[in-house]
N, C-alpha and C positions, 0 to 999 in steps of 0.2 A: 499307464501303459497298456493299450491292447497286447493281449496274449500273444497274437503274431507277432508283434515288432519288439516285445521282451525276447522271442526265440531269434529274430532276426539279431538283435544287440548280442544276444548269448553267443550266436554263432559267430559274429565279428571278432567278439574277445577271445576265440577259443585260440591255440595255440596249433599252427599248421604243419603237419609231418609229412614230408615227403619220401616216399622209397622209391630207391633208383636200383633197380635188378633187371638182368633179362630173361630170368626164368619164371614164366609166368604161375608156375604151381608153389614156388619160394613167395612170391608179390601175395598170392592168394591165403598162405598160412599166414604171413605177418599182418593181412590183415583182420583175420581171424582172432588172431591173439591179442588186437588193439581194439577189439569192437567191444562197445559200451564205455571206452573211457572217453572221457571229454577232450578231445580232441579232432581236427579236422584231419583227415589222413588221402594222399595223393599219391600216385603211380607216376614212374617215368621207366621206359623200358630200354630207352638207349641214350647215348650221348646230347646227341641234338636235342631229343625231346628232354632230357634234363635242364639243359640250357635254359628252354624255354618255361619251363615250369619256374625258373627262378625270379621271373616277373613278378611273379606273386609274393615274393620274399618269405619263404617257407621259416618256420622256426629253427625247427631241425631237419637235417637231411640224414637218412639212413643210406649209405652208399656204398655198393658192392664194388670193392676193390678192382675188380676185372670187367668192369662193365664195358662191353663194345670193344673189348679188346685197348682202350684206352687205358694208358699207364695212370695209376691213380694218383700220384702225386701231380700230374698233368690237369686231371680234373679238377682235383682240391684248389690247386691254384685258380682256375678258372672261375669256380664256386667264390671263394672268396674275395674276387674282384668284381664278380656282378653282384654278389649279395653277402657284404660284409659282416651282417648278422647274425647269419645264417650258423649254426653251431652244426657241425658235421661228425659224424658217427662212422666210422668205419667197419663193414662187414667182409670177412675174406674166410675163406676154405684153406687158405693157405698161409695161416698166421706164422710167422717168424720175428724175431727180435726187429732184424734188420727193418723189414717192410712197416712193422709199427712205429718204429722211432723215424723213419722217412715221412710216414703220412702227419703225424705228431708235428713235425719240423713245418710240412706245408701246411698246417694248419687246422688237421682234426682235432677234437676233443676228447674222443674216446674210441674203442674199437669194439668189436663183437665176433666171435669165432661163430661159424656155420658149422653145425646145423643150429638153429636157434631154437632149442627145444624148452629152453627154460623163462617162462613166461615173466616170473618175477625178475629176472634179473634184467629182461629187456625193458620193463616198466622202469626201474630202478636207472637203468642208464639213461633213459629217456629223460628222466625226470632231474638228472644232474645236469643233463646237457641245459635242459628249461632256467632251470637255477641260475647258470651261469651265465645265458643269455640275458636274464632278468638283470642279472646283476651288473653285465657290462653297458646296459641301457642306463639301469640308474646312475652308474659312474658317468657316463656320456652326460645326462642330464644335470648332475651336479656341477661338472664341467663348465658344462653352458652357464649356471647361475651365479658361479664364478666369475666366469669371465664378464657377465653383465655387470654384475657388483661392481669388479675392476673397472669398465670402463663409466661407470658412473660415479667413481670415488670423488672425483675433482670437483664434481657439481654439488658445491654446498649451499642449499638451500631449504626453507621450511614454506614459502608463499603458495599460494594456491597457482598464481601463474608460473612459476617456474615448475612445480607440480605437472602443470601441462606440459610445459617444455619437455621435460624427464620423459613423459609418456610418450609423447611425440618419437621423441629418439627410441625406444623399446620398441614403439610401433613398427618402426621401419626397420627391424634389424634383420629380417629376412626380404627386403628391398632392397634395389640398387638404383633407384631412381634419383635423377639429380636434385639435389636441395639448394635453397636460397635460405641463408640466415640473414635476417634484417634486424639492426638494433644499431643503437647509440656505439661510439667508440669507448672500449672499456668494460661493456658488457658481459663479456667472455665468450664471443663469437667462436675462435677457434678452440675453447674448450668444447664446447658442443660440438663441433666440427670433428673435434678427435674422438669425442664419446662415441658418435655415429661411425667413426670407423670402426675403435675398439668393440664395438657390439654387433658389427656386420659379420657375415661369411668372409670378408676380405681382411679381418684384423691381424694375420698372419703375412698380409703383404705389406707395403710401405706405406705411411702416410706422410706426403711431401707438400707443405706449406709454401706459398709464395705470397709477397705483397705486393698486389699489383701497383701500386702508388708507388712502390721506392724503386722500380725497375726504370732505367733513364728509357725513354721512346725509341731511340735509336737500335736498343738491344733486346725490347719485349721479345720479336718474334724467334729470335735466335736463342733466346732462354727458355720459352716455353715449346717448341718445337727440335733444336737442335739444328746442328748444322754440319756440315761435311768438310773434310781437310782440303784448305784453299777456296773455301766460299767465299772470303772475303779477307782483305789485308788483316794479317794477322792470325788467321785461323790456321794454325800451325798441326793443329789435332782434331780430331771430329768430337762431335759434344752429343749425347743424347739427347738433352733436353729435360724438362721438367715432365712433360705427357709421358715420353718413353720411362723415365727414371720412377715413374711412379705405375708402372704396368704391373698387374693384378694386387693395386692398391686404390686407395684415395687421392685425388690431387685436390687441394684446397684452394682456390682461387679467393683468397684474402683482398676487400675493398677492391670488390671486380667493376665496380662502379667509375673507378679512376683509369680505367682503360682507354685510349682514342679508340674514335669511330673504326678507322680503317683496322686497327687490331681487333675491334670487335667482330667484325665482320669474317674475319680470319677464324677467331676462335668461333663464332657459329659454325663453319664449313666444317671445323673439327669437330665438334660436339655431332652433327648432321651426318657426318660418314665413317665418325669413328675411324679417323686416320689422321696422320700428320704428315706434312711434306719437309722434313729438314732443308735448311738453307744450302744449295748446292747439291741437293739430291733431283736424281731423275725422275724417280717414282715414288708417291706417297705410302708410308707404312701405317698397317694395321696398330691401334692400341685400343689396350684393354684395361680400362680405368673407371674408376667411379668419380664422377664430379660434385661438390660440394661447393659453392662461392657463399661469398658474403659480402656486406656493404652497410657502412652507417650512413648511406644516402637513400632518399625516397625515390626510388629507380623509378614508379611509377610516374613522377613528375617529371623526372629527368626524360623518359621515354615522348611527354609531352611537348617538352622543349626541343627535341632531338638533338638532346646530348647522349642518349642512350638507345639502340636499335631496338624496336618493339620485338620481332622477331627473337633476337637472342634473348629480352628478358623472359618471354616465356617459356624458350628452352632452359634456361638456367632456374626457372620459378616452377619446376614442376611439381614440388612440395616446398612448402615455406614454412618456416619457423621465426617469430618474432620474438625477440628477449627484451621483456620491458626493462625500461630503465629503474635503476635501483631506487631513485625517490618515489616509484610507483609501486614497490613492493618495501615498504619499510619493515616488515617483519624478518627480512632476510637480513639486515645490517649487523644485528647483535649477534647471529649466528656465524656469519662474516667476519666479523671482529674477531670474535673468540676464536677462529679457525687461523687467521693471520696472526694471532697473537702466540697461540701456540705455535706456530710455526717459527718465527723470529724471536721468541723470548726463548726459546729452548738453548740451555746453558748458560741463560743470563739471570741475574737475582728478579727479574720482573714475574711477577706474580699474576696480573690482573689489572681490572678497570676500575677506577671508582665511581660510584653511581652518576656522580655530576659527569664523568666523561662519558659513559654511556647513554648520558642525555642528550650530551652536547652532539654525539655521534649521530644519533636519533633526529636531530633537530635540522641537521645539515641536508643542503641539497644535493650533493654529491654528483655535481656537474661531469666529472669525470668517471663516475660510475665507480664497478666494484675496482678497477685499477687506481683511482684516486684513494678509494677505502686502505688497500692495501699499502698503497704510497705511505699514507697517512701514519699507519700504525708501524710500519718497520721503519720510519722515520723516529716517531716517537719514542720504540724500543729501546733506538741508539742513543736517544741524548735523554733520556731520562733519568732521574737522579734517584729517585723513590722506587718503592717495590711494586706500587700499582700507579698505573696512568692516571695521571690529572687531566682535566681539562687545558692547565697551560700547556701540558706535556705534547698534547695533538697537533696544538698551532693551525687551529683552524681559521678560516677566514671565508668571506662572502657573505651573501644575503641567506637569509633563513628563508624556508618556504613558506609560503601565505597560509598553506593548511595546519602550522604548528605555529603557536603563539611566542612573542618575543619575551624574553627575560622577562623584561621590567613590566609587562603588561599581561593584565589576568583575559581570558576568554570572555567575550561578549561585553567587555568593561567598556562601554559607549563613550566614557569620560578620557580614556586612555591613562588615567591615573594611575601611577607606579604602585604595583604591589611590593609587599615584602619579599627579598630577595632570599628565597630559601628553597631547598630541593622540596619541601612539605608545598611550598605556595605555588611551585613550578608545576611539580607532579599533579596538583589539582586542577592547573590550568590546562596542563596535557590531556587530562581526562575528560575535561569539562569539552575540551575543542573535539576530540575524537567521538564522543558522544553527540555531539552537534553534526559533525562531518558525517555520521553514520546514522544520522535521523534516529540516535537512541536505541538502536538494534545493538543488543549487548553481545550478541555472537560476532558481530561484524566489528565492533568496539575493541573487543578483546583480542581478534587477528591481527586489527591494524597496529596496536601497540605491542604485540608480540608477548601478551600472557594469557593464561589460562580464564575462564568467567570467573572462578571461585575467586582467583585472584583480583580481580575487577570487581566483584561484590566486596570485598573484603576492604578494598581499596576505597571505594566511595562510601563505605560503611565508615572507615577511621577520618576520610577527608571531608564527612559530612556534604557527600554531594548527593543532589535528590535523585 
C-alpha cells in the first residue's frame, strides 16, 4: 500500500475525540495535552456546534457541564439520542455528588474536575472510555451474530444448493426488498421466509404468515386489508387485517399464485402505494411492512397464460430465491432424517436408523419433499417395534428415481439380470451409478452420495470398483 494511503487508512481507524467547551483558552490547553496521541481531536464551542459535530460520530465527548448555559443532563440526553455510541465524559468546575450522579444517570460514563492539570489522569480517563466503547461495540457484534445463528437454526442442510439459499438470506439481512420464494410444496418456503424476517432489521416486529390458497375468495380483501364496523353484514367490530397487523414486521404471502385476478390488482395497488384501504373506510392508511411471497407454481408461465398479472409478478420478484426439490439434493436427505429422528425419538427407545433404512431413504423420490420426509420419520418412530428403524418401519411407496438403481438390478447391467439382494451388492450398485452420473468425478460423486472422498476411495477398494 502506498505511504499516503497507509496514512489515510491509519487516520480512518483513529478514535475521534470531541472537546466541547465555551472557553477558547481551556480548549487550547486540552489540545496541547492531547498533542502527539493517536487520536483525532475536534472542537465545539457551543451547543449547536456540538450537535452538528455529532454527525461525525465521535468516539468520546469531553463535555463542559455548563456549555452555553444549557443544562448538562439535557445536552447528554441529546447526544445519547443522536450518537448513542459516543462515550461522554463530563468536565466541570462545580463538581458535587448530586451533579455527578445526575450526569451518570443521563448517560455519562465518567467525569473530570476543572482545572485539568494532570495529563496522565486525562489520558487514563479517555482510555477507559474508549475501552468501554469497544466493549459495547463488540457485544453488539456478538449479539448480531447470535441473532443470525438463531435465524438460520431451522435450516438443516449441507448441499451446495441450500448453502446458496442460506447465503442469499444472509446477504439480504440489511435489505428490505420484496422477495419471492419459489419451490415445490414441502421444500420449506415458510422456513426461509421466517429466516429472512429473523435475520432482518425487522426481527423484533411481527412475522405474519397467510396461506392465500386457504382464504375463501369472498373474504380475501377483508382478511388482507381489514374492515370498519358496519362495512358489511356481520361486521360488528372493526378488524385491522393482515397488512396492518404486520406493521413494523414481515407479511408472508404463501401460495400467492392462488390469488384471483381481481385481488391481484388490489394487492399490486397496496404494494405500489404502500397503503391499504380497509373495507368501509373513507381514506387509505399507510402501511409499514416488508413483503415476502412464496409459490409452488411457475409464475412466469402463469403470466404467459394470463392467470397472473405481469406487473404484480415483477413487483413481487424483486429478489428471487429458488428452493430446489429434495430429490435434487440427495446429500440433504441423511442430515434431515437425522434431525427429524432426534426430534421425534426424544423420550422413546428409538436410537437410530439401520443402514438399509438409510439406503431406502436415499433411493426414495420424495415427491412431497422435506415435509414428506418429516412425516415418514414421525410415523416410523410412532409405529416402530425395535430400537433402530428398519425399511419396513418407513413404509415407503412409489417409484424409485431413475438416477438410482433398483434393488434387484446392477447399474449398467444390460441384461437386467437380478443381483444378489444384499447391502454390499446394493452399495456397489449405488456407487457405480453415482460414478457414471458424475462422469467419474470423485469429488462430485462423494458429494452426491453424502460421504467424504476418503470414504469413497475406501468403499471402491473394498467393493473392487475400478
